[in-house]
Each structure stands twice: as C-alpha cells, then as structure tokens.
C-alpha positions as CSV (number, residue, x, y, z in Angstrom):
1,X,-39.7,-32.2,18.9
2,X,-36.2,-31.3,19.6
3,X,-33.2,-33.1,18.3
4,X,-30.5,-33.3,20.3
5,X,-26.7,-33.9,19.3
6,X,-26.7,-37.2,20.5
7,X,-29.8,-38.0,18.3
8,X,-28.1,-36.9,15.1
9,X,-25.3,-39.4,15.3
10,X,-27.5,-42.2,16.2
11,X,-29.8,-41.1,13.5
12,X,-27.8,-40.8,10.1
13,X,-31.5,-39.8,8.2
14,X,-31.4,-36.8,10.1
15,X,-29.9,-33.7,7.8
16,X,-26.5,-32.6,9.1
17,X,-25.7,-28.9,8.9
18,X,-22.9,-28.1,6.3
19,X,-19.7,-26.4,7.6
20,X,-19.7,-22.8,6.0
21,X,-17.3,-22.3,3.1
22,X,-14.3,-20.7,3.7
23,X,-13.9,-17.5,2.3
24,X,-11.8,-17.5,-0.7
25,X,-8.5,-14.8,-1.5
26,X,-7.5,-14.4,-5.1
27,X,-4.4,-12.9,-6.0
28,X,-4.2,-9.5,-7.6
29,X,-2.9,-11.4,-10.6
30,X,-5.9,-14.0,-10.8
31,X,-8.5,-11.1,-10.3
32,X,-6.8,-9.7,-13.6
33,X,-6.9,-12.8,-15.4
34,X,-10.8,-13.1,-14.9
35,X,-11.0,-9.5,-15.8
36,X,-9.2,-9.9,-18.9
37,X,-10.9,-13.2,-19.7
38,X,-14.3,-11.6,-19.2
39,X,-13.7,-8.6,-21.0
40,X,-12.2,-10.6,-24.4
41,X,-15.4,-12.5,-24.5
42,X,-14.8,-15.2,-26.1
43,X,-15.8,-17.4,-23.3
44,X,-19.4,-16.7,-22.0
45,X,-19.1,-14.8,-18.3
46,X,-21.1,-17.1,-16.6
47,X,-19.0,-20.0,-17.3
48,X,-16.1,-17.9,-16.0
49,X,-17.9,-17.4,-12.9
50,X,-19.1,-21.0,-12.6
51,X,-15.5,-22.4,-13.2
52,X,-14.2,-20.0,-10.9
53,X,-16.8,-20.4,-7.9
54,X,-17.4,-16.2,-8.4
55,X,-20.8,-14.7,-8.3
56,X,-21.7,-11.6,-10.7
57,X,-21.2,-9.3,-7.9
58,X,-17.7,-10.6,-7.4
59,X,-17.1,-10.3,-11.0
60,X,-18.5,-6.4,-10.8
61,X,-16.3,-5.6,-7.6
62,X,-13.2,-6.9,-9.4
63,X,-14.1,-4.5,-12.7
64,X,-14.4,-1.6,-10.1
65,X,-10.8,-2.3,-8.6
66,X,-9.6,-2.8,-12.0
67,X,-11.2,0.6,-13.0
68,X,-10.0,2.6,-9.8
69,X,-6.2,1.2,-10.2
70,X,-6.2,2.2,-14.0
71,X,-7.6,5.5,-13.1
72,X,-5.1,6.1,-9.7
73,X,-2.1,4.8,-12.4
74,X,-2.7,6.8,-15.2
75,X,-3.3,10.2,-13.0
76,X,0.1,9.7,-11.9
77,X,2.1,12.8,-13.6
78,X,5.3,11.6,-15.3
79,X,9.0,12.3,-13.6
80,X,10.5,11.6,-10.2
81,X,8.2,10.7,-7.6
82,X,8.1,12.8,-4.7
83,X,9.1,10.8,-1.3
84,X,8.0,11.1,2.0
85,X,9.8,11.1,4.9
86,X,8.9,9.7,8.2
87,X,8.1,12.9,10.5
88,X,10.7,11.8,13.5
89,X,13.1,11.5,10.2
90,X,12.4,15.1,9.3
91,X,12.8,16.4,13.0
92,X,16.0,14.7,13.4
93,X,17.0,15.8,10.1
94,X,16.1,19.5,10.9
95,X,18.0,19.7,14.0
96,X,20.9,18.4,12.9
97,X,21.1,21.0,10.2
98,X,20.5,23.6,13.0
99,X,23.1,22.3,14.9
100,X,25.6,22.5,12.1
101,X,24.4,26.1,11.1
102,X,24.9,26.6,14.7
103,X,28.6,25.3,14.2
104,X,29.5,26.7,11.1
105,X,28.3,30.5,12.4
106,X,30.8,30.0,15.6
107,X,33.5,28.6,13.1
108,X,33.2,32.0,11.3
109,X,33.0,34.3,14.3
110,X,36.5,32.6,15.2
111,X,37.6,32.8,11.8
112,X,37.1,36.7,11.6
113,X,38.7,37.1,15.5
114,X,41.6,34.8,14.0
115,X,42.5,36.9,10.9
116,X,41.8,40.3,12.8
117,X,44.6,39.0,15.1
118,X,46.8,38.1,12.5
119,X,46.6,40.7,9.5
120,X,46.0,43.8,12.0
121,X,42.5,44.1,11.2
122,X,42.6,43.4,7.3
123,X,40.4,41.0,5.6
124,X,43.2,40.7,3.0
125,X,45.9,38.1,3.4
C-alpha cells in the first residue's frame, strides 16, 4: 500500500516526515565560551551539550580547534611579522626599481661627460 501526497493531507493520522534541521553555525566566541565552560568543570558536560544542542563529537571538535589555534599562536616567534606581497605587486616594484637604476646609471654617465667637458678631464672642482 503506497500513500500519496493527497492522502497525507486528507488523513491527519498518518505521520508527517519532519523537516531537516538547519545546520547551526557557532561563532568563534561561542565555541570558546563552550570550551571554557566544559574545562572549568562546575557544570556537567552533558548539561552543557544539551543546553547548546550539541553532541560530544562537536565538543571534541571544538577542543581540537582550540588546541590547534593555541599551538599555532604559541609557535609564532616574537618580533615583527614578515609581510607577504602579492606576486604582481612584487614584479611591478622590481621592474620599477630596474627602471630607476637604469635612469640613475644614465645620469651618472651624463654627469661624467659634463665634468670632463667643464673641467678639462679632471674630476676635481
């Protein structure tokens, strides 16, 4: 016996399939709050999970993320951070520098020629 959509509407005693639950996205602050609360130990972990609507695997995942974040942050060396530059910007700066170096070399040659003409070949003034 198959039940059609029309029969479900007419017969309210038939079970209606529930809609899928929407996926919850927790903010980093909320995850950290849940992590801290579970670590303190004042409230049982099961109660925290029920209140937040989470499973134990969710808490395990949060704990793992906190550990990875802490290790990444603690492994950073003190001092100035190395900044990265987009490759296109690097190439543009590099070509600009080459152009300026070429222009400077040309100016140096012109200056040497002018000094020779004005001072009779002497580099002194």
